[in-house]
C-alpha positions in Angstrom: -2.1 97.6 -170.8 1.2 96.3 -172.1 3.1 99.2 -170.6 1.6 98.6 -167.2 2.5 94.9 -167.5 6.0 95.8 -168.4 6.2 98.2 -165.5 5.1 95.5 -163.0 7.6 93.0 -164.5 10.4 95.6 -164.0 9.4 96.1 -160.4 9.4 92.4 -159.8 12.8 92.0 -161.3 14.2 94.8 -159.2 12.8 93.2 -156.1 14.3 89.8 -157.1 17.6 91.4 -157.7 17.6 93.1 -154.3 16.7 89.8 -152.6 19.5 88.0 -154.3 21.9 90.7 -153.4 24.4 88.3 -151.8 24.4 85.8 -154.7 24.6 88.2 -157.6 28.0 88.9 -158.9 29.6 92.0 -157.4 30.6 94.6 -159.8 33.0 96.7 -157.9 35.1 96.1 -154.8 32.9 98.4 -152.8 30.1 95.8 -153.2 32.1 93.6 -150.9 31.4 94.2 -147.2 33.8 93.2 -144.4 33.0 93.6 -140.8 35.9 94.2 -138.4 35.3 93.5 -134.8 37.9 94.6 -132.3 37.8 96.5 -129.0 41.1 98.2 -129.8 40.6 101.3 -132.0 44.3 101.0 -132.9 43.8 97.5 -134.3 40.7 98.6 -136.2 42.7 101.5 -137.6 45.4 99.0 -138.8 42.8 96.8 -140.5 41.2 99.9 -142.1 44.6 101.0 -143.4 45.5 97.6 -144.7 42.2 97.0 -146.5 41.7 100.5 -147.8 43.6 99.8 -151.1 41.1 97.0 -151.9 38.3 99.6 -152.0 35.9 97.3 -150.1 33.3 98.6 -147.7 34.5 98.2 -144.1 32.1 98.1 -141.2 33.4 98.2 -137.6 32.2 97.0 -134.2 33.9 97.2 -130.8 32.9 93.8 -129.4 31.3 90.5 -130.3 27.9 91.6 -129.0 27.8 94.7 -131.1 29.1 92.7 -134.1 26.4 90.2 -133.7 23.7 92.9 -133.5 25.1 94.5 -136.7 25.1 91.1 -138.4 21.5 90.2 -137.4 20.0 93.6 -138.0 22.0 94.8 -141.0 20.3 95.0 -144.4 23.3 93.3 -146.1 25.2 90.3 -144.9 29.0 91.0 -144.8 31.1 88.9 -147.1 33.6 88.2 -144.3 34.2 89.1 -140.7 37.5 89.8 -139.1 37.1 89.1 -135.4 39.5 89.7 -132.4 39.4 86.9 -129.8 39.9 88.8 -126.6 37.1 91.4 -126.3 34.8 92.6 -123.5 31.1 91.6 -123.5 31.5 88.8 -126.0 34.8 87.3 -127.1 35.6 86.0 -130.6 35.0 82.4 -129.8 31.5 83.1 -128.4 30.8 85.4 -131.3 31.8 82.7 -133.9 29.6 80.0 -132.1 26.7 82.4 -132.0 27.0 83.3 -135.7 27.2 79.6 -136.7 23.8 79.0 -135.0 22.2 80.8 -137.9 21.7 78.8 -141.1 22.1 81.9 -143.3 25.6 82.5 -141.8 26.7 78.9 -142.1 29.3 79.7 -144.8 30.2 83.2 -143.8 34.0 83.5 -143.6 35.0 84.3 -140.0 38.6 85.3 -139.7 40.2 85.3 -136.3 42.7 88.1 -135.8 44.5 87.5 -132.5 47.7 87.6 -130.5 46.9 84.1 -129.2 49.2 81.8 -131.0 49.0 78.4 -129.3 47.7 75.3 -130.9 44.9 75.1 -128.3 43.8 78.6 -129.3 43.7 77.6 -133.0 41.7 74.5 -132.1 39.2 76.6 -130.2 39.0 78.9 -133.1 38.2 76.0 -135.5 35.8 74.5 -133.1 33.9 77.7 -132.6 33.6 78.1 -136.4 36.4 80.3 -137.5 37.5 79.8 -141.1 40.9 81.5 -141.0 43.3 82.4 -138.2 45.6 85.5 -138.4 48.0 86.0 -135.6 49.2 89.5 -134.6 51.5 91.0 -135.5 50.7 90.4 -139.2 51.7 92.0 -142.4 49.2 94.2 -144.2 49.9 92.1 -147.2 49.0 88.9 -145.4 45.7 90.3 -144.1 44.8 91.6 -147.5 45.5 88.2 -149.1 43.4 86.3 -146.5 40.5 88.8 -146.9 40.6 88.7 -150.7 40.7 84.9 -150.6 37.8 84.8 -148.1 35.5 87.1 -150.1 36.7 85.8 -153.4 37.8 89.2 -154.6 39.7 88.7 -157.8 43.1 90.4 -158.2 42.6 93.4 -160.5 39.2 94.9 -160.9 40.1 97.9 -163.0 
């Protein structure tokens, strides 16, 4: 009987661990998930190339609508989202406002990656719920720094 009890306890612990997936400490960079939303495959390729050395898991979507679906239906919540502002179907501002409607995404880092540089654009970004604002063209180093800061990935994990 003790063995059975131990088994059921183990199952419960596993379930609990899976449920707290997002709160538990991440053991390797690949435990971090970043979603990149951009209608330009070139821009997504640049992001992929910049972030590859971090070893994190990168998901990609081609517009805000697709990104929102991935976010709502995914089994894991990304640790941060890089989102282009100008996209078909749903732009970055709308995407950010939609994401912020959900309580569970309230503190999700949303990083705008855009060629729009005016103060008004930045203000709109902040108002729609963006947490960071990266203007194109950017250096890979800068993108990496912002992403690492957003997902709280510490320097060396070797």
